[in-house]
MDAnalysis code that builds the backbone (N, CA, C; Angstrom):
import MDAnalysis as mda
import numpy as np

u = mda.Universe.empty(471, n_residues=157, atom_resindex=np.repeat(np.arange(157), 3), trajectory=True)
u.add_TopologyAttr("name", ["N", "CA", "C"] * 157)
u.add_TopologyAttr("resid", np.arange(1, 158))
u.add_TopologyAttr("resname", ["UNK", "UNK", "UNK", "UNK", "UNK", "UNK", "UNK", "UNK", "UNK", "UNK", "UNK", "UNK", "UNK", "UNK", "UNK", "UNK", "UNK", "UNK", "UNK", "UNK", "UNK", "UNK", "UNK", "UNK", "UNK", "UNK", "UNK", "UNK", "UNK", "UNK", "UNK", "UNK", "UNK", "UNK", "UNK", "UNK", "UNK", "UNK", "UNK", "UNK", "UNK", "UNK", "UNK", "UNK", "UNK", "UNK", "UNK", "UNK", "UNK", "UNK", "UNK", "UNK", "UNK", "UNK", "UNK", "UNK", "UNK", "UNK", "UNK", "UNK", "UNK", "UNK", "UNK", "UNK", "UNK", "UNK", "UNK", "UNK", "UNK", "UNK", "UNK", "UNK", "UNK", "UNK", "UNK", "UNK", "UNK", "UNK", "UNK", "UNK", "UNK", "UNK", "UNK", "UNK", "UNK", "UNK", "UNK", "UNK", "UNK", "UNK", "UNK", "UNK", "UNK", "UNK", "UNK", "UNK", "UNK", "UNK", "UNK", "UNK", "UNK", "UNK", "UNK", "UNK", "UNK", "UNK", "UNK", "UNK", "UNK", "UNK", "UNK", "UNK", "UNK", "UNK", "UNK", "UNK", "UNK", "UNK", "UNK", "UNK", "UNK", "UNK", "UNK", "UNK", "UNK", "UNK", "UNK", "UNK", "UNK", "UNK", "UNK", "UNK", "UNK", "UNK", "UNK", "UNK", "UNK", "UNK", "UNK", "UNK", "UNK", "UNK", "UNK", "UNK", "UNK", "UNK", "UNK", "UNK", "UNK", "UNK", "UNK", "UNK", "UNK", "UNK", "UNK", "UNK", "UNK"])
u.atoms.positions = np.array([
    [83.435, 171.086, 76.135],
    [82.171, 171.546, 76.307],
    [81.347, 170.798, 74.939],
    [80.352, 170.350, 75.232],
    [79.078, 169.836, 74.172],
    [78.788, 170.571, 73.205],
    [78.712, 169.899, 71.847],
    [78.009, 170.963, 71.001],
    [76.657, 170.413, 70.443],
    [75.580, 171.452, 70.361],
    [74.072, 170.955, 70.467],
    [73.541, 171.534, 68.978],
    [72.838, 170.593, 68.280],
    [72.266, 171.323, 67.005],
    [70.918, 171.956, 67.594],
    [70.434, 172.606, 66.908],
    [69.197, 173.427, 66.930],
    [68.077, 172.725, 67.696],
    [67.831, 171.606, 67.317],
    [67.045, 170.527, 68.040],
    [67.423, 170.353, 69.394],
    [68.467, 169.919, 69.866],
    [68.830, 169.669, 71.042],
    [68.754, 171.245, 71.704],
    [68.855, 172.134, 71.503],
    [69.296, 173.536, 72.183],
    [67.435, 173.895, 72.462],
    [66.684, 173.434, 71.230],
    [65.251, 173.590, 71.652],
    [64.482, 172.762, 72.733],
    [65.061, 171.624, 72.598],
    [64.588, 170.588, 73.657],
    [65.049, 170.997, 75.046],
    [66.427, 171.298, 75.079],
    [66.913, 171.884, 76.426],
    [66.160, 173.160, 76.853],
    [66.020, 173.895, 75.970],
    [65.466, 175.308, 76.350],
    [64.131, 174.913, 76.961],
    [63.013, 174.250, 76.049],
    [61.832, 173.673, 76.676],
    [61.961, 173.282, 77.988],
    [62.568, 172.402, 78.235],
    [62.744, 171.716, 79.087],
    [63.008, 172.516, 80.533],
    [64.044, 173.407, 80.390],
    [64.363, 174.278, 81.270],
    [63.114, 175.283, 81.909],
    [62.289, 175.439, 80.821],
    [61.128, 176.362, 80.865],
    [60.009, 175.405, 81.650],
    [59.838, 174.127, 81.466],
    [58.896, 173.379, 81.921],
    [59.287, 172.009, 81.898],
    [59.747, 171.478, 83.284],
    [60.358, 170.118, 83.285],
    [59.192, 169.002, 83.264],
    [58.026, 169.594, 83.423],
    [56.902, 168.669, 83.192],
    [56.239, 168.508, 82.145],
    [56.677, 169.159, 81.108],
    [56.196, 168.790, 79.666],
    [56.145, 167.220, 79.442],
    [55.221, 166.967, 78.624],
    [54.887, 165.326, 78.324],
    [55.762, 165.394, 76.970],
    [56.286, 164.027, 76.652],
    [57.103, 164.005, 75.541],
    [56.325, 164.422, 74.203],
    [54.695, 164.290, 74.267],
    [54.026, 164.905, 73.119],
    [53.923, 166.299, 72.797],
    [54.162, 166.902, 74.275],
    [54.021, 168.319, 73.768],
    [55.208, 168.957, 73.664],
    [56.427, 168.198, 74.148],
    [57.675, 168.599, 73.934],
    [57.985, 168.223, 72.336],
    [58.024, 167.322, 72.070],
    [57.781, 166.971, 70.358],
    [57.306, 167.927, 69.708],
    [55.933, 168.371, 69.948],
    [55.329, 169.229, 69.225],
    [55.757, 170.624, 69.209],
    [56.315, 171.155, 70.333],
    [57.180, 172.314, 70.312],
    [58.347, 172.431, 69.541],
    [58.954, 171.368, 69.580],
    [60.300, 171.395, 69.112],
    [60.475, 170.857, 67.449],
    [58.959, 170.330, 66.893],
    [59.058, 169.958, 65.595],
    [59.538, 168.566, 65.385],
    [59.433, 167.678, 66.304],
    [59.869, 166.470, 66.202],
    [58.711, 165.389, 66.332],
    [58.772, 164.133, 65.730],
    [58.000, 163.122, 66.039],
    [58.105, 162.830, 67.518],
    [57.179, 162.174, 68.019],
    [57.275, 161.609, 69.514],
    [58.502, 160.860, 69.730],
    [58.685, 159.747, 68.748],
    [59.693, 158.659, 68.964],
    [61.111, 159.504, 68.827],
    [61.044, 160.454, 67.882],
    [62.531, 160.964, 67.822],
    [62.848, 162.012, 68.937],
    [61.889, 162.575, 69.488],
    [62.018, 163.529, 70.478],
    [62.421, 162.494, 71.884],
    [61.684, 161.662, 71.908],
    [62.304, 160.799, 73.269],
    [63.637, 160.197, 73.006],
    [64.149, 160.148, 71.875],
    [65.481, 159.393, 71.805],
    [66.582, 160.429, 71.902],
    [66.166, 161.793, 71.343],
    [66.951, 162.952, 71.826],
    [67.072, 163.032, 73.446],
    [66.088, 163.015, 73.817],
    [66.039, 163.388, 75.216],
    [66.680, 162.361, 76.178],
    [66.417, 160.739, 75.726],
    [67.083, 160.025, 76.408],
    [68.805, 159.889, 76.086],
    [69.139, 160.492, 74.798],
    [70.477, 160.914, 74.489],
    [70.997, 161.957, 75.229],
    [70.547, 162.803, 75.422],
    [70.780, 163.925, 76.340],
    [71.083, 163.576, 78.026],
    [69.909, 162.948, 78.216],
    [69.966, 162.306, 79.767],
    [71.464, 161.420, 79.837],
    [71.468, 160.361, 78.964],
    [72.789, 159.330, 79.167],
    [74.057, 160.053, 79.025],
    [74.081, 161.200, 78.441],
    [75.453, 161.967, 78.250],
    [75.542, 163.200, 79.458],
    [74.433, 163.054, 80.167],
    [74.763, 163.689, 81.706],
    [74.382, 165.203, 81.318],
    [74.048, 165.551, 80.295],
    [73.427, 167.008, 80.031],
    [72.326, 167.413, 81.119],
    [71.056, 166.576, 80.883],
    [70.189, 166.604, 81.808],
    [70.617, 165.820, 83.106],
    [70.664, 166.535, 84.304],
    [71.225, 165.910, 85.313],
    [69.840, 165.407, 86.455],
    [68.941, 166.217, 86.393],
    [67.719, 165.665, 87.046],
    [66.236, 166.576, 86.597],
    [65.442, 166.219, 87.159],
    [64.036, 166.888, 87.001],
    [63.640, 167.412, 88.629],
    [63.077, 168.342, 88.645],
    [62.773, 168.851, 90.108],
    [62.019, 170.174, 89.975],
    [60.996, 170.301, 91.000],
    [60.176, 171.399, 91.176],
    [61.048, 172.446, 91.866],
    [60.556, 173.613, 91.594],
    [61.498, 174.835, 92.364],
    [60.099, 175.204, 93.463],
    [60.735, 175.407, 94.833],
    [59.686, 175.968, 95.405],
    [59.779, 177.314, 95.976],
    [59.107, 178.108, 96.400],
    [59.116, 179.437, 96.774],
    [59.943, 179.351, 98.394],
    [61.105, 179.751, 98.953],
    [61.623, 179.646, 100.282],
    [60.889, 180.270, 101.357],
    [60.008, 181.357, 100.921],
    [59.251, 181.959, 101.744],
    [58.143, 181.168, 102.131],
    [57.600, 180.706, 100.949],
    [56.390, 179.964, 101.122],
    [56.214, 178.904, 101.861],
    [57.640, 178.272, 101.903],
    [57.906, 176.911, 102.773],
    [58.350, 177.474, 104.125],
    [58.542, 178.577, 104.558],
    [58.976, 179.000, 105.878],
    [60.840, 179.356, 105.735],
    [61.190, 179.416, 104.904],
    [62.791, 179.807, 104.872],
    [62.990, 180.925, 104.076],
    [62.419, 182.022, 104.767],
    [62.733, 183.324, 103.826],
    [64.236, 183.716, 103.875],
    [64.810, 183.537, 104.851],
    [66.245, 184.107, 104.946],
    [67.518, 183.431, 103.999],
    [68.074, 184.249, 103.255],
    [69.495, 183.735, 102.839],
    [70.547, 184.117, 103.247],
    [71.575, 183.239, 103.590],
    [72.790, 183.724, 103.943],
    [73.601, 183.096, 103.432],
    [74.872, 183.887, 103.093],
    [75.927, 183.801, 101.940],
    [77.108, 183.695, 102.974],
    [77.959, 182.593, 103.015],
    [78.874, 182.207, 104.180],
    [80.070, 181.901, 103.574],
    [80.991, 182.674, 103.861],
    [82.449, 182.382, 103.492],
    [83.256, 181.731, 104.561],
    [83.884, 180.705, 104.007],
    [84.472, 179.720, 105.046],
    [85.919, 179.622, 104.536],
    [86.695, 179.654, 105.784],
    [88.358, 179.357, 105.565],
    [88.720, 178.289, 106.353],
    [89.372, 177.413, 105.623],
    [89.681, 176.135, 106.546],
    [91.014, 176.288, 107.032],
    [91.449, 175.599, 108.051],
    [92.854, 175.434, 108.665],
    [93.938, 174.987, 107.520],
    [93.567, 174.059, 106.643],
    [94.578, 173.800, 105.716],
    [93.901, 173.489, 104.604],
    [94.539, 173.752, 103.310],
    [93.941, 173.252, 101.931],
    [94.351, 172.119, 101.496],
    [94.873, 171.242, 102.463],
    [95.039, 170.041, 101.842],
    [94.085, 169.368, 101.476],
    [94.283, 168.509, 100.323],
    [93.221, 167.626, 99.653],
    [92.455, 167.024, 100.470],
    [92.977, 165.975, 101.387],
    [92.133, 165.197, 102.587],
    [91.548, 166.367, 103.259],
    [91.935, 167.409, 103.867],
    [91.210, 168.326, 104.467],
    [89.864, 168.965, 103.562],
    [89.913, 169.235, 102.488],
    [88.772, 169.672, 101.652],
    [88.007, 168.665, 101.440],
    [88.335, 167.417, 101.231],
    [87.441, 166.432, 100.991],
    [86.736, 166.093, 102.087],
    [87.274, 166.105, 103.458],
    [86.426, 165.689, 104.445],
    [85.363, 167.045, 104.991],
    [86.047, 168.154, 104.677],
    [84.801, 169.443, 104.907],
    [83.699, 169.121, 103.670],
    [84.191, 168.936, 102.805],
    [83.190, 168.812, 101.538],
    [82.136, 167.972, 101.938],
    [82.583, 166.588, 102.158],
    [81.749, 165.470, 102.696],
    [80.659, 165.811, 103.997],
    [81.167, 166.780, 104.823],
    [80.553, 167.016, 105.833],
    [79.525, 168.068, 105.728],
    [79.786, 169.077, 105.037],
    [78.809, 170.196, 104.320],
    [77.881, 169.604, 103.370],
    [78.188, 168.623, 102.981],
    [76.894, 167.933, 101.980],
    [76.002, 167.546, 103.008],
    [76.136, 167.115, 104.327],
    [74.998, 166.635, 104.983],
    [74.342, 167.909, 105.932],
    [74.333, 169.174, 105.643],
    [73.662, 169.834, 106.389],
    [72.573, 170.561, 105.422],
    [71.441, 169.862, 105.965],
    [70.319, 170.150, 104.900],
    [70.164, 171.973, 104.592],
    [70.484, 172.848, 105.494],
    [70.104, 174.362, 105.052],
    [71.108, 174.505, 104.126],
    [72.227, 173.735, 103.791],
    [72.985, 174.249, 103.029],
    [72.577, 174.095, 101.344],
    [72.374, 174.803, 100.520],
    [71.675, 174.881, 99.440],
    [72.745, 174.844, 98.335],
    [73.958, 175.514, 98.212],
    [75.178, 175.571, 97.314],
    [76.498, 175.847, 98.040],
    [77.013, 175.001, 97.593],
    [78.573, 175.099, 98.289],
    [79.507, 175.176, 97.095],
    [80.636, 175.974, 97.068],
    [81.699, 176.107, 95.935],
    [82.847, 176.387, 96.673],
    [83.826, 175.538, 95.802],
    [85.514, 175.835, 96.249],
    [85.913, 176.859, 95.399],
    [86.333, 177.748, 96.256],
    [86.637, 178.926, 95.636],
    [88.347, 179.294, 95.527],
    [88.593, 180.377, 94.640],
    [90.188, 180.845, 94.508],
    [89.800, 181.935, 95.249],
    [91.135, 182.541, 95.699],
    [91.236, 184.008, 96.190],
    [91.321, 183.771, 98.062],
    [90.624, 184.453, 98.917],
    [91.054, 184.966, 100.071],
    [90.246, 183.924, 101.028],
    [89.073, 183.264, 100.355],
    [88.226, 182.170, 101.663],
    [88.487, 180.805, 100.382],
    [88.036, 179.634, 101.253],
    [88.174, 178.403, 100.535],
    [86.502, 178.144, 100.019],
    [85.834, 178.428, 100.673],
    [84.370, 178.247, 100.287],
    [83.342, 179.195, 100.136],
    [82.259, 179.457, 99.518],
    [81.007, 179.982, 99.499],
    [80.034, 179.030, 99.709],
    [79.071, 179.574, 100.599],
    [77.943, 178.739, 100.982],
    [76.784, 179.286, 101.011],
    [75.765, 178.903, 100.375],
    [74.545, 179.702, 100.275],
    [73.257, 178.711, 101.372],
    [72.986, 179.436, 102.415],
    [72.135, 178.555, 103.411],
    [70.978, 179.418, 103.560],
    [69.875, 178.636, 103.732],
    [68.371, 178.985, 103.870],
    [68.167, 178.719, 105.324],
    [67.331, 179.946, 105.994],
    [67.170, 179.642, 107.295],
    [65.695, 180.766, 107.567],
    [65.497, 180.152, 108.807],
    [63.688, 180.750, 109.315],
    [64.146, 182.293, 109.602],
    [65.009, 182.677, 110.260],
    [65.191, 184.033, 110.856],
    [66.921, 183.870, 111.368],
    [67.074, 185.058, 111.864],
    [68.485, 184.928, 112.609],
    [68.786, 183.936, 113.520],
    [67.813, 183.821, 114.659],
    [68.221, 182.721, 115.425],
    [68.458, 181.273, 115.120],
    [67.628, 181.048, 113.785],
    [67.756, 179.888, 113.112],
    [69.223, 179.823, 112.521],
    [69.519, 181.110, 112.246],
    [71.017, 181.198, 111.384],
    [72.005, 180.959, 112.620],
    [71.869, 181.090, 113.673],
    [72.743, 180.759, 114.550],
    [72.967, 179.452, 115.384],
    [71.801, 178.681, 114.807],
    [71.804, 177.272, 115.212],
    [72.771, 176.642, 113.879],
    [72.153, 176.998, 112.783],
    [73.184, 176.520, 111.624],
    [74.422, 176.945, 111.596],
    [75.061, 178.183, 112.125],
    [76.379, 178.790, 112.132],
    [76.853, 177.968, 113.118],
    [76.341, 177.355, 114.156],
    [77.109, 176.537, 115.296],
    [77.460, 175.116, 114.387],
    [76.681, 174.652, 113.758],
    [76.714, 173.753, 113.151],
    [77.879, 173.759, 112.037],
    [77.872, 175.079, 111.292],
    [78.912, 175.182, 110.314],
    [80.364, 175.436, 110.862],
    [80.321, 176.001, 111.914],
    [81.751, 176.289, 112.700],
    [82.182, 174.897, 113.436],
    [81.372, 174.104, 113.594],
    [81.738, 172.634, 113.926],
    [82.407, 171.550, 113.176],
    [82.089, 172.031, 111.708],
    [82.630, 170.945, 110.667],
    [84.103, 170.646, 110.577],
    [84.524, 169.615, 110.291],
    [86.136, 169.561, 110.080],
    [86.672, 170.370, 109.485],
    [87.837, 171.197, 109.981],
    [88.754, 171.917, 109.487],
    [88.297, 173.232, 109.257],
    [87.118, 173.794, 109.834],
    [86.763, 175.225, 109.499],
    [87.561, 175.905, 110.327],
    [88.297, 177.046, 110.146],
    [89.151, 178.047, 110.662],
    [88.279, 179.322, 111.193],
    [87.661, 179.683, 109.858],
    [86.870, 180.867, 110.224],
    [85.590, 181.170, 109.153],
    [84.741, 181.408, 109.816],
    [83.206, 181.612, 108.891],
    [83.040, 183.363, 108.985],
    [82.510, 183.851, 107.734],
    [82.078, 185.105, 107.612],
    [80.650, 185.037, 107.123],
    [79.687, 185.579, 107.379],
    [78.103, 185.324, 107.185],
    [77.721, 186.866, 106.652],
    [77.032, 186.862, 105.703],
    [76.070, 188.097, 105.226],
    [74.911, 187.623, 104.924],
    [73.905, 188.323, 105.689],
    [72.518, 188.138, 104.998],
    [72.040, 188.808, 103.787],
    [71.425, 188.089, 103.021],
    [70.929, 188.740, 102.031],
    [69.731, 189.585, 102.456],
    [69.481, 190.856, 101.890],
    [68.180, 191.705, 102.088],
    [67.302, 191.503, 101.408],
    [67.586, 191.358, 99.818],
    [66.609, 191.087, 99.011],
    [67.078, 190.163, 98.015],
    [66.253, 189.438, 97.312],
    [66.683, 188.658, 96.065],
    [66.424, 189.579, 94.908],
    [67.282, 190.235, 94.185],
    [67.112, 190.738, 92.739],
    [66.874, 189.781, 91.526],
    [67.692, 189.060, 91.730],
    [67.782, 187.986, 90.353],
    [68.103, 186.848, 90.784],
    [67.290, 185.726, 90.140],
    [67.674, 184.489, 90.498],
    [67.289, 183.459, 89.285],
    [68.176, 182.936, 88.825],
    [67.640, 182.045, 87.752],
    [68.186, 180.670, 87.629],
    [67.314, 179.764, 87.199],
    [67.685, 178.330, 86.920],
    [67.894, 177.949, 85.715],
    [67.374, 178.905, 84.636],
    [67.829, 178.307, 83.160],
    [69.071, 178.988, 82.885],
    [69.758, 177.975, 82.031],
    [71.014, 178.281, 81.661],
    [70.935, 178.877, 80.183],
    [71.975, 180.053, 79.838],
    [71.578, 180.603, 78.610],
    [72.343, 179.889, 77.427],
    [71.837, 178.751, 77.341],
    [72.261, 177.630, 76.376],
    [71.737, 178.186, 74.630],
    [70.878, 178.757, 74.588],
    [70.548, 179.130, 73.008],
    [71.439, 180.249, 72.685],
    [72.390, 180.881, 73.313],
    [73.238, 181.721, 72.873],
    [74.443, 181.273, 72.455],
    [74.799, 180.971, 71.329],
    [76.298, 180.557, 70.792],
    [76.705, 179.311, 70.970],
    [75.688, 178.405, 71.181],
    [76.038, 177.015, 71.494],
    [75.594, 176.105, 70.182],
    [75.200, 176.428, 69.246],
    [74.891, 175.778, 68.017],
    [76.110, 175.745, 67.090],
])
């Protein structure tokens, strides 16, 4: 686990709040000169701490109000089978997240869809992926909490 000083934590926290901040604004908020701030951000980028910058879209606003959590079991847990499945699932655009799990299923996937008929289409794609043995789906009724900011300011210094 990487250790960060107070300035790194402040930079990361500010960028998580607003990734569109200019270097001038960021430097002012964290109390650094512009050149020092830019060096710090480039260093965090180079270390892979900052992985990318993106806009967060409202799923309902772009016509994808449905969230489905899909539990997938494969017919085998051999490394080759896992890698083949992981490569294939990465090409399904409706799959937003995919996690290899311990326990009674191999993967949990978060899928976004327009509605139930749209999920039926996606379900057919998922069940056709290599190695898939069983698929169990649960529709989210309502989002209670969804975060994109990591709690780095807690105990990281």
